[in-house]
C-alpha positions in Angstrom: -20.5 4.2 3.4 -20.4 1.4 5.9 -21.1 1.5 9.6 -18.7 0.2 12.1 -19.2 -0.4 15.8 -16.1 -0.7 17.9 -16.5 -2.2 21.4 -14.0 -2.4 24.3 -12.0 0.7 23.3 -9.3 1.3 25.9 -10.1 4.2 28.1 -6.9 6.1 27.2 -7.6 5.8 23.5 -11.2 7.0 24.0 -10.0 9.9 26.1 -7.5 10.9 23.4 -10.2 10.8 20.7 -12.6 12.9 22.9 -9.9 15.4 23.7 -9.0 15.8 20.0 -12.7 16.2 19.1 -13.2 18.9 21.7 -9.9 20.6 20.8 -10.7 20.7 17.1 -14.4 21.4 17.4 -15.3 18.2 15.5 -17.4 15.3 16.4 -16.0 12.2 18.1 -17.2 10.2 15.0 -15.3 12.6 12.7 -12.1 12.2 14.7 -12.4 8.5 14.9 -13.0 8.3 11.1 -9.9 10.4 10.4 -7.8 8.2 12.7 -9.1 5.0 10.9 -8.5 6.6 7.5 -4.9 7.5 8.5 -4.2 4.1 9.8 -5.7 2.4 6.7 -3.5 4.7 4.6 -0.4 3.6 6.5 -1.3 0.0 5.9 -1.7 0.6 2.2 1.7 2.3 2.1 3.3 -0.6 4.0 1.8 -3.1 1.5 3.0 -1.0 -1.4 6.5 -0.9 0.1 6.5 -4.6 0.5 5.3 -5.1 -3.1 8.0 -2.8 -4.4 10.6 -4.7 -2.3 9.4 -7.9 -3.8 9.7 -6.4 -7.3 13.2 -5.3 -6.6 14.2 -8.8 -5.4 12.6 -10.3 -8.5 14.4 -7.8 -10.8 17.7 -8.5 -9.1 17.1 -12.2 -9.6 16.3 -11.8 -13.3 19.4 -9.6 -13.8 21.6 -12.1 -12.0 20.3 -15.0 -14.3 21.1 -12.8 -17.4 24.7 -12.7 -16.3 25.1 -9.2 -17.7 24.0 -10.3 -21.2 21.5 -8.1 -23.0 18.0 -9.5 -23.2 16.8 -10.8 -26.5 14.9 -8.4 -28.6 11.7 -9.9 -29.8 11.4 -7.6 -32.8 13.3 -10.0 -35.1 11.2 -13.0 -34.0 8.0 -11.1 -34.7 9.2 -10.0 -38.2 10.4 -13.6 -39.0 7.0 -14.9 -37.9 5.1 -12.3 -40.1 7.3 -13.2 -43.1 6.2 -16.9 -43.0 
């Protein structure tokens, strides 16, 4: 695991973390780690959502270029190449 030092934490944020630590009987470090883990998870989910949106846009673009025609099946081309 890595170490992280965070300076200039706003007083209200620090107080909230201390309150949660006392309320839950955990250390301040444990509460801070959990908050960071949750935030990192939300960033990962957001990046995944953006990636899926980009895939949907790409898929729509490909389908629009096909004009409703079925995509070519490469099986015949592979067999033709093998028969040469």
